[in-house]
C-alpha positions as semicolon CSV with decimal commas, in nm:
position;residue;x (nm);y (nm);z (nm)
1;M;-0,038;-0,161;-0,210
2;P;-0,235;-0,466;-0,116
3;A;-0,531;-0,377;0,078
4;Y;-0,922;-0,406;0,095
5;K;-1,195;-0,196;0,218
6;V;-1,439;-0,269;0,512
7;G;-1,708;0,002;0,522
8;K;-1,503;0,337;0,518
9;L;-1,183;0,162;0,651
10;W;-0,890;0,010;0,458
11;K;-0,751;-0,305;0,605
12;F;-0,418;-0,449;0,549
13;K;-0,291;-0,809;0,584
14;L;0,052;-0,790;0,742
15;S;0,179;-1,086;0,546
16;E;0,072;-0,935;0,220
17;V;0,228;-0,606;0,285
18;D;0,543;-0,779;0,387
19;D;0,557;-0,970;0,062
20;W;0,467;-0,651;-0,130
21;I;0,757;-0,462;0,021
22;R;1,014;-0,759;-0,029
23;S;0,905;-0,785;-0,388
24;G;1,002;-0,426;-0,445
25;G;0,645;-0,288;-0,472
26;A;0,726;-0,002;-0,204
27;A;1,016;0,114;-0,439
28;E;0,781;0,185;-0,729
29;T;0,684;0,554;-0,757
30;D;0,313;0,664;-0,777
31;K;0,260;0,961;-0,987
32;N;-0,073;1,033;-0,824
33;T;0,059;1,084;-0,461
34;N;0,035;1,450;-0,334
35;D;0,310;1,583;-0,102
36;A;0,125;1,841;0,115
37;E;0,446;1,999;0,240
């Protein structure tokens, strides 16, 4: 996911996130995610 860190906060540009989703980036699975359910 396109993001950059400012201090302790992560910032996202809406247009970059939209482009990432449209290009199929959100469909990729990340093996490092933890489901806390």
